[in-house]
C-alpha positions in Angstrom: 49.8 65.3 -91.1 46.6 65.8 -92.9 43.4 64.2 -91.7 42.5 62.2 -94.9 41.7 58.5 -94.5 44.2 55.7 -95.7 42.4 53.5 -98.1 44.9 50.7 -97.6 44.2 47.9 -95.1 46.3 48.2 -92.1 48.3 45.1 -92.9 49.2 46.6 -96.3 50.2 49.9 -94.4 52.4 48.0 -92.1 54.0 46.1 -95.1 54.7 49.4 -96.7 56.4 50.9 -93.5 58.3 47.8 -93.1 59.9 47.8 -96.3 60.6 51.4 -96.8 64.4 52.0 -96.5 65.7 54.0 -93.7 66.6 57.7 -94.4 70.2 57.0 -94.3 69.9 54.3 -97.2 67.6 56.5 -99.0 70.4 59.1 -99.2 72.9 56.7 -100.2 70.5 55.4 -103.0 70.1 59.0 -104.2 73.8 59.5 -104.3 74.5 56.2 -106.2 71.6 56.7 -108.8 72.7 60.2 -109.3 75.9 58.6 -110.9 73.5 57.6 -113.7 72.3 61.1 -114.3 74.8 62.4 -116.6 75.6 61.3 -120.0 79.3 61.7 -119.8 79.2 59.5 -116.6 77.0 56.8 -118.3 79.5 56.7 -121.3 82.5 56.3 -119.0 80.7 53.6 -117.1 79.8 51.8 -120.2 83.2 52.0 -121.6 84.5 50.5 -118.2 82.2 47.9 -118.4 84.1 46.7 -121.6 87.5 47.3 -120.4 89.6 48.7 -117.7 91.1 51.9 -118.8 93.2 55.0 -118.0 92.1 58.6 -118.2 94.0 59.0 -121.6 92.2 55.9 -123.2 88.7 57.0 -121.9 89.4 60.6 -123.3 90.5 59.5 -126.8 87.9 56.6 -127.1 85.0 58.8 -125.9 86.3 62.3 -127.5 85.9 63.8 -123.9 88.5 66.2 -122.5 90.9 64.6 -120.0 89.9 67.2 -117.4 86.3 66.3 -117.8 87.0 62.6 -117.6 89.1 62.9 -114.4 86.4 65.1 -112.8 83.7 62.5 -113.6 86.0 59.8 -112.4 86.5 61.6 -109.1 82.8 61.6 -108.7 82.4 57.9 -109.6 85.1 57.0 -107.2 83.5 58.9 -104.4 80.6 56.6 -104.6 82.3 53.7 -104.9 81.1 53.1 -108.5 84.6 52.8 -109.9 87.8 51.4 -108.6 91.4 52.1 -109.8 94.8 50.6 -109.6 98.1 52.1 -110.2 100.8 50.7 -112.5 103.9 53.0 -112.3 102.6 56.4 -113.3 99.4 55.3 -114.9 96.2 54.8 -113.0 93.7 52.3 -114.5 90.0 52.4 -113.7 87.3 49.7 -113.7 84.0 49.1 -112.5 83.8 48.3 -108.8 81.3 45.7 -109.3 79.6 43.9 -112.3 76.2 45.2 -110.6 77.0 48.6 -112.0 76.8 47.3 -115.4 73.8 45.2 -114.4 72.2 48.5 -113.4 72.8 50.2 -116.6 71.7 47.0 -118.7 68.4 46.9 -116.6 67.7 50.7 -117.6 68.3 49.8 -121.3 66.3 47.0 -121.1 63.4 48.9 -119.3 63.6 51.7 -121.9 63.5 49.4 -124.8 60.6 47.7 -123.2 58.5 50.8 -123.1 59.7 51.9 -126.4 61.4 55.2 -125.5 
């Protein structure tokens, strides 16, 4: 560590340290938010916020190659962002939680508020 003096009062330093997430949680948060770092995944998540769909539906509606959709869904499943159910030979995907859509909408609200 360097020898520069911290300007915050000790009470605030302790508050900051108390509320910092543990390293393991930081890694999980980084993985979670990385799901929002790709435009294809954002489109898929936005579509699934409206309706449960199979790969073919997602592919046709979003005009994205089925292989790409399947790959992105695999990533989204690995972080628990989407869930799936099988009906015969067809697998239907949906958001794992409405909180996923809330995250997307919060991002949209923020960007609109700062006029980007």
